[in-house]
Structures are given as structure tokens and as C-alpha cells.
C-alpha positions as CSV (number, residue, x, y, z in Angstrom):
1,M,11.2,19.4,-27.0
2,R,14.8,20.2,-25.9
3,I,14.7,19.3,-22.1
4,L,17.4,19.8,-19.5
5,L,17.2,17.6,-16.4
6,L,18.8,19.4,-13.4
7,C,19.4,17.0,-10.6
8,H,21.5,16.6,-7.5
9,G,22.3,13.1,-8.7
10,F,21.2,10.6,-11.4
11,N,18.9,8.7,-9.1
12,S,16.1,6.3,-9.9
13,L,13.4,8.8,-10.7
14,T,15.7,11.0,-12.8
15,Q,16.8,7.9,-14.8
16,R,13.1,6.9,-15.3
17,L,12.3,10.4,-16.6
18,F,15.4,10.3,-18.8
19,C,14.4,7.0,-20.4
20,D,10.7,7.9,-20.9
21,L,11.3,11.4,-22.2
22,T,13.9,10.1,-24.6
23,A,11.6,7.3,-25.8
24,A,8.9,9.8,-26.4
25,G,11.2,11.7,-28.9
26,H,12.4,14.5,-26.7
27,E,16.0,15.6,-26.8
28,V,17.2,15.3,-23.2
29,S,20.5,16.4,-21.6
30,V,21.4,16.2,-17.9
31,E,23.3,18.6,-15.6
32,F,24.2,17.8,-12.0
33,D,23.4,20.7,-9.6
34,I,27.0,21.6,-8.6
35,N,26.4,25.4,-8.1
36,D,24.5,28.3,-9.6
37,A,27.3,29.2,-12.1
38,V,27.4,25.6,-13.5
39,T,23.6,25.5,-13.9
40,E,23.7,28.9,-15.7
41,E,26.4,27.7,-17.9
42,A,24.5,24.5,-18.8
43,V,21.4,26.5,-19.7
44,G,23.5,28.8,-21.9
45,L,25.2,26.0,-23.7
46,Y,22.1,23.8,-24.2
47,K,19.5,26.4,-24.6
48,P,16.6,24.1,-23.5
49,E,13.0,24.9,-24.0
50,V,12.2,23.6,-20.5
51,L,14.2,22.6,-17.4
52,I,12.8,19.8,-15.2
53,A,14.2,19.3,-11.7
54,P,13.1,15.9,-10.4
55,F,15.7,15.6,-7.6
56,L,17.3,18.7,-6.1
57,K,18.7,19.7,-2.7
58,R,19.0,23.4,-3.5
59,A,16.8,26.1,-5.0
60,I,17.0,26.8,-8.8
61,P,18.8,30.2,-9.2
62,A,16.5,33.1,-10.1
63,T,18.7,33.9,-13.1
64,V,17.5,30.6,-14.6
65,Y,13.8,30.3,-13.6
66,E,13.1,34.0,-14.5
67,N,14.3,33.4,-18.0
68,L,13.3,29.8,-18.7
69,Q,10.3,27.6,-18.0
70,C,11.3,25.4,-15.0
71,F,9.3,22.5,-13.6
72,V,10.0,21.2,-10.1
73,V,8.8,17.7,-9.3
74,H,7.6,17.7,-5.7
75,P,6.8,14.4,-3.9
76,G,3.6,15.7,-2.3
77,P,0.1,16.8,-3.2
78,P,-0.8,20.3,-4.3
79,G,-0.2,22.7,-1.4
80,D,2.4,20.6,0.3
81,R,5.6,22.4,0.8
82,G,9.0,21.4,2.4
83,P,12.1,19.3,1.9
84,N,11.0,15.9,3.4
85,A,7.5,15.5,2.0
86,L,7.6,11.7,1.5
87,D,9.3,11.2,4.9
88,W,6.5,13.0,6.6
89,A,3.8,11.1,4.7
90,V,5.3,7.7,5.8
91,L,5.9,8.9,9.4
92,D,2.3,10.3,9.7
93,N,0.8,7.1,8.3
94,A,-0.9,9.0,5.5
95,K,-3.4,6.9,3.5
96,T,-3.1,8.8,0.2
97,W,-0.3,11.0,-1.1
98,G,0.7,12.6,-4.4
99,V,3.2,14.2,-6.7
100,T,3.0,17.8,-8.0
101,V,4.8,19.4,-10.9
102,L,5.2,23.1,-10.0
103,Q,6.6,26.0,-11.8
104,A,9.8,27.3,-10.1
105,V,9.4,30.7,-8.4
106,A,11.2,32.5,-5.6
107,E,9.3,30.8,-2.8
108,L,10.1,27.1,-2.6
109,D,7.3,24.7,-3.7
110,A,4.9,27.7,-4.0
111,G,4.7,28.1,-7.8
112,P,1.7,27.5,-10.1
113,V,0.7,23.8,-10.4
114,W,1.0,22.4,-13.9
115,A,0.0,18.8,-13.1
116,S,-0.5,16.5,-10.1
117,R,-1.3,12.9,-9.4
118,S,-2.5,11.1,-6.2
119,F,-2.1,7.5,-5.1
120,A,-2.8,5.2,-2.2
121,L,0.1,5.0,0.3
122,R,0.9,1.4,1.0
123,P,2.8,0.4,4.1
124,A,6.3,0.4,2.7
125,S,9.7,2.1,3.0
126,K,10.2,5.6,1.7
127,S,12.7,4.2,-0.8
128,S,10.2,1.6,-2.2
129,L,7.4,4.2,-2.5
130,Y,9.8,6.6,-4.3
131,R,10.8,3.9,-6.9
132,N,7.3,2.8,-7.5
133,E,4.2,4.9,-6.8
134,V,6.1,8.3,-6.8
135,A,8.0,7.4,-10.0
136,E,4.8,6.4,-11.8
137,A,2.9,9.5,-10.7
138,A,5.8,11.8,-11.5
139,V,6.3,10.5,-15.0
140,S,2.5,10.9,-15.7
141,A,2.4,14.4,-14.2
142,V,5.5,15.6,-16.1
143,F,4.1,14.5,-19.4
144,E,0.8,16.3,-18.6
145,A,2.8,19.4,-17.8
146,L,4.8,19.2,-21.0
147,G,1.6,18.7,-23.0
148,K,0.1,21.8,-21.5
149,L,3.2,23.8,-22.2
150,E,3.3,22.8,-25.8
151,C,-0.4,23.6,-26.2
152,G,0.0,27.0,-24.6
153,Q,-2.2,26.2,-21.6
154,F,-1.8,27.9,-18.3
155,P,-1.0,26.3,-14.9
156,E,-3.3,26.5,-11.8
157,Q,-2.3,29.0,-9.2
158,I,-3.0,27.8,-5.7
159,V,-4.3,30.3,-3.3
160,E,-1.8,31.2,-0.5
161,D,-4.1,29.8,2.3
162,A,-3.9,26.3,0.7
163,F,-0.2,26.0,1.2
164,Y,1.3,24.3,4.2
165,W,5.0,24.1,5.0
166,R,6.6,21.1,6.7
167,P,10.2,21.5,7.9
168,S,13.0,18.9,7.6
169,V,12.3,15.8,9.6
170,R,14.6,15.7,12.6
171,Q,16.0,12.6,14.1
172,A,14.0,13.6,17.2
173,D,10.8,13.4,15.1
174,R,11.5,9.7,14.3
175,K,13.0,8.6,17.6
176,I,11.8,5.2,18.8
177,D,10.3,4.9,22.2
178,W,10.9,1.2,22.7
179,Q,8.9,1.2,25.9
180,N,5.7,2.6,24.4
181,D,5.9,2.4,20.6
182,E,3.9,-0.5,19.0
183,T,5.5,-2.6,16.2
184,E,3.7,-0.8,13.5
185,T,4.9,2.6,14.8
186,V,8.5,1.3,15.0
187,L,8.3,0.0,11.4
188,R,6.9,3.3,10.2
189,K,9.6,5.4,11.8
190,I,12.4,3.3,10.4
191,R,10.7,3.1,7.0
192,S,10.4,7.0,6.9
193,A,14.1,7.2,6.9
194,D,15.1,4.2,4.8
195,G,17.5,4.9,2.0
196,M,18.6,8.2,3.6
197,P,19.3,9.3,6.3
198,G,18.5,6.2,8.3
199,L,17.1,6.2,11.9
200,R,19.4,6.8,14.8
201,D,19.3,4.4,17.6
202,K,21.5,2.2,19.7
203,V,22.2,-1.5,19.2
204,F,24.4,-3.4,21.7
205,G,25.0,0.0,23.3
206,E,26.6,1.5,20.1
207,S,25.1,4.4,18.1
208,V,23.9,3.4,14.7
209,C,21.5,4.2,11.9
210,L,18.8,1.6,11.2
211,Y,17.5,0.5,7.8
212,D,15.6,-2.4,6.2
213,A,12.9,-3.0,8.9
214,R,10.5,-5.9,8.5
215,L,7.8,-7.4,10.7
216,C,9.0,-10.3,12.9
217,R,6.2,-12.9,13.1
218,E,7.9,-15.2,15.6
219,V,5.9,-15.8,18.9
220,L,7.8,-14.2,21.8
221,E,7.6,-14.1,25.5
222,D,5.8,-11.0,26.9
223,A,8.3,-10.7,29.7
224,I,11.2,-9.7,27.4
225,E,12.0,-6.1,27.8
226,P,11.2,-3.9,24.8
227,G,14.3,-2.7,23.0
228,T,16.1,-6.0,23.7
229,V,18.0,-7.7,20.8
230,I,16.5,-11.2,20.8
231,L,17.0,-13.2,17.6
232,R,19.1,-13.5,14.4
233,S,18.1,-14.7,10.9
234,G,20.2,-14.4,7.8
235,P,21.6,-10.8,7.7
236,A,19.1,-9.5,10.3
237,I,18.6,-9.3,14.0
238,A,15.2,-9.0,15.8
239,I,14.5,-6.3,18.4
240,K,11.6,-6.7,20.9
241,T,8.8,-4.1,20.8
242,V,5.9,-3.7,23.3
243,D,3.7,-6.0,21.2
244,G,6.0,-8.1,19.1
245,A,9.4,-7.5,17.3
246,V,11.0,-6.1,14.2
247,W,13.7,-7.4,12.0
248,I,16.5,-5.0,11.2
249,G,18.4,-6.1,8.1
250,H,20.9,-3.3,7.7
251,V,22.7,-0.8,9.8
252,R,25.4,1.9,9.6
253,K,27.5,2.5,12.7
254,A,27.9,6.2,13.6
255,S,31.5,5.9,14.6
256,G,34.5,6.1,12.2
257,D,34.2,5.6,8.5
258,A,31.5,3.0,8.6
259,V,29.3,2.0,5.6
260,K,25.8,0.5,5.5
261,L,26.1,-3.2,6.1
262,P,24.0,-6.2,7.0
263,M,23.3,-6.2,10.8
264,T,24.9,-9.5,11.5
265,R,28.0,-8.4,9.6
266,S,28.3,-5.1,11.6
267,F,27.8,-7.0,14.9
268,A,29.3,-10.3,14.0
269,K,30.5,-11.3,17.5
270,Q,27.4,-10.2,19.4
271,S,24.9,-11.7,16.9
272,T,26.4,-15.2,17.0
273,A,25.3,-15.5,20.6
274,L,21.7,-14.9,19.6
275,P,19.2,-17.8,18.9
276,E,19.0,-18.3,15.1
277,V,15.6,-18.5,13.4
278,S,15.5,-20.1,9.9
279,G,13.3,-18.1,7.5
280,G,12.5,-15.3,10.0
281,Y,14.0,-12.7,7.7
282,R,13.3,-14.1,4.3
283,D,15.2,-12.6,1.4
284,I,14.9,-15.9,-0.6
285,A,11.6,-17.8,-1.0
286,Y,10.3,-20.4,-3.4
287,E,6.7,-21.3,-4.1
288,I,5.0,-23.6,-6.5
289,I,1.7,-22.7,-8.1
290,G,0.4,-25.5,-10.4
291,D,3.3,-26.4,-12.8
292,V,5.2,-23.2,-12.2
293,G,7.9,-22.5,-9.6
294,Y,8.6,-19.0,-8.5
295,L,11.9,-18.1,-6.9
296,H,11.9,-14.8,-5.1
297,F,15.1,-13.1,-4.0
298,D,14.6,-9.7,-2.4
299,F,18.1,-8.5,-1.5
300,Y,18.4,-5.0,0.0
301,N,19.0,-2.5,-2.8
302,G,19.4,-5.4,-5.1
303,A,23.0,-6.0,-4.0
304,M,24.1,-9.6,-4.1
305,G,27.2,-10.4,-1.9
306,T,29.2,-13.6,-2.1
307,D,27.1,-15.4,0.5
308,D,23.8,-14.1,-1.1
309,C,24.9,-15.6,-4.4
310,R,25.8,-18.9,-2.9
311,R,22.5,-19.1,-1.0
312,L,20.6,-18.2,-4.1
313,L,22.5,-20.8,-6.1
314,R,21.5,-23.5,-3.6
315,A,17.8,-22.3,-3.8
316,F,18.0,-22.3,-7.6
317,R,19.3,-25.9,-7.7
318,A,16.6,-27.0,-5.4
319,A,14.0,-25.3,-7.5
320,V,15.4,-26.9,-10.7
321,A,15.1,-30.3,-8.9
322,S,11.4,-29.6,-8.0
323,D,8.6,-31.0,-10.1
324,V,7.7,-28.0,-12.2
325,K,7.8,-27.3,-16.0
326,V,8.4,-23.6,-15.8
327,L,10.7,-21.8,-13.3
328,V,10.3,-18.0,-12.9
329,L,13.1,-15.9,-11.4
330,M,11.2,-13.1,-9.7
331,G,13.9,-11.1,-8.0
332,G,12.5,-8.5,-5.6
333,P,9.7,-5.9,-6.1
334,D,12.1,-2.9,-6.1
335,H,15.2,-4.5,-7.6
336,W,15.7,-7.6,-9.7
337,S,19.4,-7.5,-9.1
338,N,22.1,-4.9,-9.1
339,G,25.1,-7.3,-9.1
340,L,28.0,-7.1,-6.7
341,N,27.5,-5.9,-3.2
342,L,29.9,-3.0,-3.2
343,N,29.3,-2.0,0.4
344,L,30.4,-5.5,1.6
345,I,33.4,-5.3,-0.7
346,E,34.3,-1.8,0.6
347,A,34.1,-3.0,4.2
348,A,36.2,-6.2,3.5
349,E,39.7,-6.5,4.9
350,S,40.9,-6.9,1.2
351,P,38.3,-5.4,-1.1
352,A,40.2,-6.9,-4.1
353,E,39.9,-10.4,-2.7
354,E,36.2,-9.9,-1.8
355,S,35.5,-8.5,-5.2
356,W,37.1,-11.6,-6.7
357,A,35.0,-14.0,-4.5
358,N,31.8,-12.1,-5.3
359,I,32.2,-12.2,-9.0
360,Q,33.1,-15.9,-8.9
361,A,29.9,-16.5,-7.0
362,M,27.9,-14.5,-9.4
363,D,29.4,-16.4,-12.3
364,D,28.5,-19.7,-10.6
365,L,24.9,-18.7,-10.4
366,A,24.8,-17.5,-14.0
367,E,26.4,-20.6,-15.2
368,A,23.8,-22.8,-13.3
369,I,21.0,-20.9,-15.0
370,I,22.5,-21.2,-18.5
371,K,23.1,-25.0,-18.0
372,A,19.7,-25.8,-16.6
373,T,18.3,-27.3,-19.8
374,D,15.5,-29.5,-18.3
375,K,13.3,-26.5,-17.2
376,W,12.1,-23.5,-19.2
377,I,13.4,-20.5,-17.2
378,I,12.0,-17.0,-17.2
379,S,13.4,-13.9,-15.5
380,A,10.5,-11.8,-14.6
381,M,11.8,-8.2,-14.0
382,G,9.3,-6.2,-12.0
383,G,12.1,-4.1,-10.4
384,N,15.2,-2.3,-11.8
385,A,18.4,-4.0,-12.5
386,G,22.0,-2.9,-13.1
387,A,25.4,-4.2,-14.1
388,G,25.8,-7.9,-13.6
389,G,22.2,-8.2,-12.5
390,V,21.0,-7.4,-16.0
391,F,23.1,-10.2,-17.5
392,L,22.2,-12.6,-14.8
393,A,18.5,-12.1,-15.8
394,R,19.5,-12.6,-19.5
395,A,20.9,-16.0,-18.6
396,A,17.4,-17.3,-18.6
397,D,15.5,-18.5,-21.7
398,E,13.2,-15.5,-21.6
399,V,13.2,-12.1,-20.0
400,W,9.8,-10.6,-19.1
401,I,9.9,-7.0,-18.1
402,S,7.5,-4.5,-16.6
403,T,7.1,-1.2,-18.6
404,G,8.4,1.0,-15.7
405,V,11.6,-0.9,-15.2
406,V,15.0,0.8,-15.8
407,L,18.1,-1.2,-16.7
408,N,21.7,-0.1,-16.5
409,P,23.4,-2.8,-18.5
410,H,26.9,-1.4,-18.2
411,Y,29.9,-1.7,-15.8
412,K,32.1,1.1,-17.1
413,D,31.0,3.8,-14.7
414,M,32.3,1.7,-11.9
415,G,35.9,2.4,-12.7
416,N,35.7,1.0,-16.2
417,L,35.0,-2.5,-15.0
418,Y,35.0,-5.1,-17.7
419,G,32.2,-7.2,-16.3
420,S,31.4,-10.9,-16.3
421,E,28.3,-13.1,-15.7
422,Y,29.0,-14.5,-19.2
423,W,27.9,-11.3,-20.9
424,T,30.3,-11.9,-23.8
425,Y,28.3,-15.0,-24.5
426,L,24.8,-13.9,-23.7
427,L,24.7,-10.5,-25.4
428,P,25.6,-11.7,-28.9
429,K,23.4,-14.7,-28.5
430,Y,20.2,-12.8,-27.6
431,A,20.8,-9.3,-28.9
432,G,23.0,-9.9,-32.0
433,A,26.4,-8.6,-32.6
434,E,25.5,-5.1,-33.5
435,N,23.1,-4.5,-30.6
436,A,25.7,-6.2,-28.3
437,R,28.2,-3.7,-29.3
438,K,25.8,-0.8,-28.6
439,I,24.9,-2.1,-25.3
440,A,28.4,-2.9,-24.2
441,Q,29.7,0.6,-25.1
442,A,26.8,2.6,-23.7
443,R,26.8,4.2,-20.2
444,L,23.1,5.3,-20.2
445,P,20.1,3.8,-18.5
446,M,17.7,1.9,-20.7
447,G,13.9,1.7,-20.5
448,A,11.9,-1.5,-20.8
449,R,10.8,-0.9,-24.4
450,E,14.4,-0.2,-25.5
451,A,15.5,-3.3,-23.7
452,V,13.0,-5.4,-25.7
453,S,13.9,-3.8,-29.0
454,L,17.6,-4.5,-28.4
455,G,17.1,-8.1,-27.3
456,L,17.9,-7.7,-23.6
457,A,14.3,-8.6,-22.9
458,D,11.7,-10.6,-24.8
459,R,8.3,-9.6,-23.6
460,L,6.9,-6.3,-22.3
461,F,4.2,-6.1,-19.7
462,D,2.3,-2.9,-19.7
463,D,0.5,-3.8,-16.5
464,D,0.6,-1.5,-13.5
465,P,3.6,-2.3,-11.3
466,G,1.3,-3.5,-8.5
467,T,-0.3,-6.1,-10.8
468,F,2.9,-7.3,-12.6
469,Q,3.2,-10.4,-10.5
470,D,-0.4,-11.4,-11.3
471,A,0.2,-10.9,-15.0
472,V,3.3,-12.9,-14.8
473,T,1.5,-15.7,-13.0
474,A,-1.2,-15.8,-15.6
475,A,1.3,-15.9,-18.5
476,A,3.5,-18.5,-16.8
477,N,0.5,-20.7,-16.2
478,E,-0.5,-20.5,-19.8
479,L,3.0,-21.4,-20.9
480,A,3.1,-24.4,-18.5
481,G,-0.1,-25.6,-20.0
482,E,1.7,-26.1,-23.4
483,N,3.7,-29.1,-24.4
484,L,7.2,-27.9,-23.8
485,T,9.0,-31.1,-24.9
486,D,10.0,-29.8,-28.3
487,R,11.1,-26.4,-26.9
488,L,13.2,-28.1,-24.2
489,C,14.8,-30.4,-26.8
490,E,15.8,-27.5,-28.9
491,K,17.2,-25.8,-25.8
492,R,19.4,-28.7,-25.0
493,K,20.6,-29.0,-28.6
494,G,21.4,-25.3,-28.8
495,R,23.3,-25.5,-25.6
496,E,25.4,-28.5,-26.9
497,Q,26.1,-26.7,-30.1
498,D,27.2,-23.5,-28.3
499,E,29.4,-25.5,-26.1
500,L,31.1,-27.2,-29.0
501,S,31.6,-23.9,-30.8
502,K,33.1,-22.3,-27.7
503,P,32.9,-23.7,-24.1
504,L,31.4,-21.5,-21.4
505,A,34.6,-21.9,-19.5
506,S,36.4,-20.0,-22.2
507,Y,34.0,-17.0,-21.9
508,R,34.4,-17.1,-18.2
509,A,38.2,-17.2,-18.3
510,S,38.5,-14.4,-20.7
511,E,36.1,-12.1,-18.7
512,L,37.7,-12.9,-15.4
513,E,41.1,-12.2,-16.9
514,H,40.0,-8.6,-17.4
515,M,38.3,-8.5,-14.0
516,H,41.4,-9.7,-12.3
517,K,43.2,-6.7,-13.7
518,N,40.4,-4.4,-12.5
519,F,40.6,-5.8,-9.0
520,F,44.4,-6.4,-8.6
521,G,46.1,-4.4,-11.3
522,F,47.9,-1.1,-11.1
523,D,45.0,1.0,-12.3
524,P,43.0,1.9,-9.1
525,S,39.9,3.3,-11.0
526,Y,37.5,0.6,-9.8
527,H,38.6,1.0,-6.2
528,V,38.3,4.8,-6.4
529,A,34.9,4.6,-8.1
530,R,33.6,2.1,-5.6
531,Y,34.8,4.2,-2.7
532,N,33.0,7.3,-4.1
533,F,29.8,5.4,-4.8
534,V,29.6,3.7,-1.4
535,R,30.4,6.9,0.5
536,K,28.2,9.0,-1.7
537,V,31.0,11.5,-2.5
538,P,29.4,14.5,-4.4
539,K,30.1,14.7,-8.1
540,S,32.3,17.5,-9.2
541,R,31.0,17.5,-12.7
542,T,28.4,15.8,-14.9
543,P,29.6,12.8,-16.9
544,L,29.8,13.8,-20.6
545,T,27.6,10.7,-21.5
546,L,24.7,12.6,-19.7
547,A,25.7,16.2,-20.4
548,I,25.4,16.2,-24.2
549,H,25.6,20.0,-24.2
550,R,29.3,19.7,-23.1
551,D,31.6,18.5,-25.8
552,G,34.7,18.2,-23.6
553,K,36.9,20.3,-25.8
554,S,36.2,24.0,-25.4
555,K,34.1,24.0,-22.2
556,R,35.5,25.1,-18.9
557,R,36.1,22.2,-16.5
558,L,35.9,22.2,-12.7
559,Q,38.7,20.4,-11.0
560,T,38.6,18.3,-7.9
561,S,40.2,15.3,-6.3
562,V,39.1,11.9,-7.4
563,V,38.8,10.7,-3.8
564,G,37.2,12.6,-1.0
565,P,34.6,15.4,-0.9
566,A,34.6,18.1,-3.6
567,P,36.2,21.4,-2.7
568,E,34.0,23.8,-0.8
569,L,33.8,26.2,-3.8
570,L,31.8,23.4,-5.5
571,R,29.5,22.9,-2.6
572,P,27.9,26.3,-1.7
573,E,25.7,26.6,1.3
574,V,22.5,24.6,0.9
575,K,19.4,26.7,0.5
576,S,16.9,23.8,0.3
577,H,16.9,20.1,0.9
578,R,14.2,18.7,-1.3
579,W,14.1,15.0,-1.3
580,Q,16.3,11.9,-1.5
581,D,16.2,8.5,-3.1
């Protein structure tokens, strides 16, 4: 079918649908929801058979849904209506939740139901649920709806009495009462706002938005006043609750032009005076099960700053020195790695210098993985990855990937960055010259099956995301039970031959020469793109790589500044806020 994805932004769910629909043989184009006129124009140009809206903040115009089959993906069970469905589910501690594919009608979320799915709601952040359970349910429901449409089946009309409307979640609905809220309540309130918009509170007397809340397991004195900042660990600080404490890993100050940063970075002076707990907030962990070592690194949003890379490098070297035959690099459950920490770079005194330090630290880590020839190393990708994170994973001997993972193995959308992490060595080595060229030139997300077909990954796991780690453990144990002597010998010989052919240092020098121009050269594209990305500046148009219905020659173009918000004419009054990543 010819399908148009209409979305506020190309977020994780939209990318997942794009990949899965394309892999299933559908012709898919994307249009960003700029305003009604642009949407109408896109429909006129592309002439889709169906429009799917997986992520919108406004209503679809009547001129479109009255003349075209339009599916709206709503992150709630049948009957649920309103803009912040998943926020409310987390806040209310719902035990089960769902996703519904509705037909667009005049009333928001009130159309006939084409398909729905339900799932257990685990205790996790809204963002994590969205990327995992919601995404899986949405993909399944969308395919059911398309199947019904193709077969001429009719949707189910819900009786009016079954609908219930929930308004937008206000900050007052999430407000923490430190004197009375138990730890689980505090965690739930913060998690309901994680990703966007964050939970407003005060830290060290300053207004902030809180993100990245985790349970603090340290034993504390009962006499400490709830709401008191008490400990620090890595990027996080702990705040006392009535029955324990919570770690807060990230925060965005309400004043000025602040961006979301690690808590200890935002309050550097105040946090240094706090007692430090080693391993309290654990974003890096290593465990040994039998003859297999598992290195976990769960960095917030998959972003790896300079210090994160250095800490992970130390942990990797320690893991290599341990008595295991197979070493599995697990990443985190939501993200394996997304490369450079652009927020930390944006907030640095010199973004160019911090970019340079960050990419050097990433390269040091990738080099260590490539050169570790006495262990068989596997990157087990149960979470999405992007940019340098994809090539960091490919530095391992094998890449195992879960079927729902989406990769973005490109740098160009970030101001035409050249990229490093030894990609010019790793891509031809594992993908071949032709596939390497395709991957390097593309600017589109890639599903797990395509990654395997192109050589970016080696083994596909069709297991449910919740059981991926168990499946990896079983496969790694089986591998460790083999005699790996010959395999490791071939690995060492191959590395020696590659080094003689062209030293790793040459690849690195060449890549970094390009990156130095990106960071310090006259072309500011990288710095502009990073600014827009970090501050979530609205897009003024859909990139031509996504909008295949726009050829860039005869079509009308909307003009806007490259920095700062889009003109008001491109941002009409919002009629509906649906959901956010």
C-alpha cells in the first residue's frame, strides 16, 4: 500500500513503523505536521491509500480525514481519550494499558476502532514504556488495521458511553509532596513526566525539571527531613523521601536557556559537598555468569559524554582482564548507545573543544574493543542505537540484535558530520564495500532485519524484548561451551593482517581530520544542527530523504531561519496535544 506517515517529529515509534512498514513491502513517505496547508499539499502530491498518524500534537484537518482513510495511533485502550494517556497511566499506577488504532473523525480519539492491543504496565518511565511496550503494541495493531482495510473489513464503533476523556496532565497533578509521598509515589510522578515535559520541583532552592529517577537503596537515618538532598553518585544526587530516597540523574534548570544535564553537572558546586556513594546510581555494571561476562551500560537516552566513555573504557579493560571466554556488551534496555552527548557539548564553555574531547574518548573505547583479541566479544543490542553508537557496537566480533531495534547508522543529519569510531575500517570489513557505501550515504533509520542483511549485525533474535537478555544469555553460554581457541587465533591473525595493510591509527587520523573541520571549521552546520536538536526547535519542513513525494524542484518551499523557532505562520494554534516521546 502507499502509506503517508503524518507526525509532529520523526520519533522512535514513527521510525519503528517506518522500518517495519517498509520491510513489509509498503511504499512509505513521511510528512511533518507543520500546518494544515502543508498536510493537504502532501496528500495531494503523494496520493496515499491511507494516512497513519503515530505522533501528533494537533488534529488532522477535516479536508484530509473526510477524503482519505486516516488511522490515529492512540497510546491508550479503547475508550480512552485525551492528550496525555500514557502520562496518566503511569501516574495512576495502572496495572495494564493498551494502544488503539482509531479512525480519524471530528471528535478527538472518538472514531471507530480498527485494532487494539493491551499489555502489562511495568514500573518504568513513560519514555521506556513508549519505546518498548507501546511500540510493540502499536506496530502489531497498525498491521492488523491495514489488513482489515485491505480485506474490506469494517472497524468497531465504540458506544458513546464507553468513552472517557482525560485532560492534559498539569504540573500540579504531578507535584511531589515530600513530607507525605512515599518513595514509590515520588518515582511514579517523576517517571510520568520523563522525556517530556519533566517534573517541576526545587533543588538547592532553584526551580528545575526532574528526570531519570531511580530507587536509592542506601540505608538512611530516619531523622533526615524529607526533601533534603543527601548523597551523590556519578551523575546523580539522592533526595530523601518519607520512607527512603530517590536518585535523580538528570535535571533542567527553569531559568535562562538551560538544557537537560546530569544533576551533578547542573549543581557542580553544591553536589561536591555531599557524601559520595560508589555504585549508588549504577549506569555501568559488570557481572559474570559461568564463562561469560556481561558489561551493562545504561546511559540516559543512550548519550555518552567524555567522562562516560572514559569510565566505560576502564570497565571494559577490567572485564577483558577477567577470567571469561566470552564478553557481551549489553548496553541499556532502551538504548545501546547513541554516541556523543550533545547536551553536555551544547552546555560546555567551548562546544567545539568538548566535541573534540568526546569523539576522542569514543574512539579510545572503539579502539580498545577492536584490539581485544584474547576474548570473543559480542554486542547484544536490545535497545536502539544511533550515529557513533552503531559503529561502536560493530567494533565487536559479533552483533546480536533484537527484532524490534531501530538503528540510525548515519551522522549527516547532525550538520553533515563525517563521523569516526573507525567506521571507515569497520563498515567495509563487515558489510562489504557496496553495502558500506549504501549505509554511509543513507539518512534513514534501519530495522534489525535490514541491519543483518547489510552486515551491520550478524544474528537476529525474534524474542520478545522482555526476554531478549535471557535469549542472549542462553546463546552466549552455548558459545562459551565451545572450544574458542581456533576462533581467537584467527581473530588475532586477522587483526595483524589488517594492521599491516593499514594501521588503525591511519583510519582514526583520517576520520578525525574531517571531524576537526566539522567542529572548528568555517561551516557552522554541525553547531546549528546540534543547537536545534538539543533545544527541540520545531522543523520548518520535512527532510527530502523522508518526504519522497517532494522532489525539491517544482514544489513550494516554506522558508524559516536555521536557528531559533519557526515563524508563527508555521506554528498555528495547537488544537490538540496528543503524546510525546
